[in-house]
N, C-alpha and C positions, 0 to 999 in steps of 0.2 A: 229191490230185488230185481226187476227186469228193466232193461235198457233197451229201446227201440223193439221190444218184444221178442228178441233172439238171443241177446246176450244176457246170462244171469249169473249174478253172484250171490249164493245162497250161504249165509253164515249161520251156523247152529252146532252148539257144544265145542266151540273153538275149532270147528272144521269149516272149510271153505270149498265150494264146488265152483270151479271155472268152466262156462260152457261157451264154446267158440263154433260159430257157423261159417263154413267155407263154401262158396258157390263158384263153380268153375265152368268156363266154356271149354269143353274138353278138346276140341280141334284146335285150340290156341293154349298151350300149356302155361303161358304167362298172362292169360287173361282170367282172373279171378278176384274175388272180393273176400275180404275176412270181416264178419261182423262180430265185434268184440270190444271190449274197453281198449283204449289206447294203450294202456301199459301192458295188457296181454299181447297186444300185436308187437309192441318194441320187444318184449321178451323172445317171442317167436323170431322175429324180424329186426334184430338191433340196429341194421343200417337202413331201415326203411326211409325213405324220402319224406319229409314233411308235407310236400306237395301231394303225396299219394294218399293223405286222409282226407276222404270227401264224404259228403252225405252223413252228417251227424258224427264225424270222427272216424268212420270206418275206413278200412284200408283197401284201395283199388290198385292192383298190380298194373294195371294199363297205364296209370299215372306216375309209376315209378320208373326211373331210368334202368334200373339194373335189378330186376326183379328175379326172385328164384322161380323155377318151374313149380308148378302146384304139387307134383310128387315130393318134391325136395322138402316143401313147406309141410306136407303130412308126415314125412319122415322125421323131421326136426321136431314136430309136435309130439310124436309118439316117444321120442328120446327125452322129451321134457316132461313125460308122465301122462300125456293125453290118451285117451282110448276112443276109438271111433264107436259112438254110441248108435248112431244110425246113418244111413246113406240112401239116396235115391238117385234116379237119373232119368232123363227124359228128352223129347225132343227129336228133331229129324224123322225123316221118313223115307227110306231108300225105295219103296214101292213107287214113289212118285219122282224119284230122280234126286233127291235131297242128298247131298253128300255128307250128311251128318255134322256140318258146320254148325248146326244150331244145338247140337246135344249138349246138354248141362249135366253136371252132377252136383249135388248137394250133400255135404258132410256134416254132421254136428258131432264135435269132439268134446269130451269131458275129461275133467282132472280134478280129484279130491286132494285138497292139501290139508294137513293138520296145523 
C-alpha cells in the first residue's frame, strides 16, 4: 500500500490510484524532488538520469543533468491525468530580510486508473 509513507498505490475493484508528492524549492525552479514509485517517475520524466534517483529511489532534479523546471513537470502530470489534490507552501520571512530563497511548495498529485 504505502512506500516511504508518501507514495501510495491503492488497488481496489480493478482501479489503481497513483499518488505522487512533489516538493519544490521555489526560488530555484530546477530544485525539486519527486517522491513516487520509479515507474511513475519514468512515465512523467522518461529521460530522467539514473543518477537522479536517490534516497530510496525517489527523483532529485538537482542530480539530473537536464531537469525540467517544476512547472513543466506539473503541466506534464496534468496532461497524464493527474490532479492536484493538495498543496502547501512555507518558509522565508521577508520581515527579517529573507529573500524567500528558502520558500518551499509541496504538491500532492493523484490519478485514478481503471
